N, C-alpha and C positions, 0 to 999 in steps of 0.2 A: 574510927579506928585507923584508917589509912593516913589520916592527917597527922596523928601523933607519932606514927611510925616514921614518916618522912621528916618530921621535926627531929626526932632522935638521931636519924642518919645524918641530918645537916649539922647537928651539934658535934657528932663524932668526927665528921670531916673537918670541921673548924678546929677541933683540938688536935688532930693528927696532921693536918695539912701544913702547919707552920714549921715543922722540923726539917732542918736541912740535912742532906746526906753528907757524910764525911768522905773525903778522897783518900783512897788507900795509897800509901806511898810504898811501892814495891821495888823501885830501882833508883839509882842515882840519876840526877839531872832533871827530876820531875819538878813542876811548879805548882804551888798551891795558889789558886786564884784569890783575888782580893775579897776579903770578908769570909772566906771559906776555912774549913778545918781539914788539915791533912793528918792522917794516922799512920804511923810507921808500923808495918805488919811484920817486920823481921829485922834483924841486925843488918846494917849495910856498911860496906867499906868501899868508898869511892876513890877514883883516881883523879889526878889534878885536871884532866881534860874535861870531865863531866861535873866536877864539883859535887856537891851534895844535893840539897833541896833548896829551891828558891821560894821565899815567901813574898807574895805581893802585899800591897797595903792592907792592914788590919787582918791578915791571915794568921791562923794559929797552927802550930805544929804539936801534935800529941805524940811524944816518943813511945808511949804505950809500953814502957819498961825495956825498950830495945836501945841499941847503941847505933849512932850514926857517926862514922869516922871518915875523915879525909886527910891525906898526908900533908897537904899544904895549909891546913887550918881552916879551910872554907867548907866545912860540913853543912852549914846553914848560911844562906845568903839572904839577908833581909832587905827588901826593897820598900822602905817606908815603915810605918809603925806596925809592929807584929808582936805575937805572943808565942813563947815556947812553953 
């Protein structure tokens, strides 16, 4: 009985262990690391000094229905291949 229970727990850990956590984007100037996903949690209006959000190589930005605005046009800075 104990063997089948540990096998079931092992299968559950394998299924759940592969999911990556998304990075909450809560302020201007944040960077989404390479291969990760950033999720905008609210509307942001950035100033020219901080720009908006920087996406590293193969990063993804989920706007989540929100707006990301910067007056100089640099709301999202892409550093390599990225997805919006």
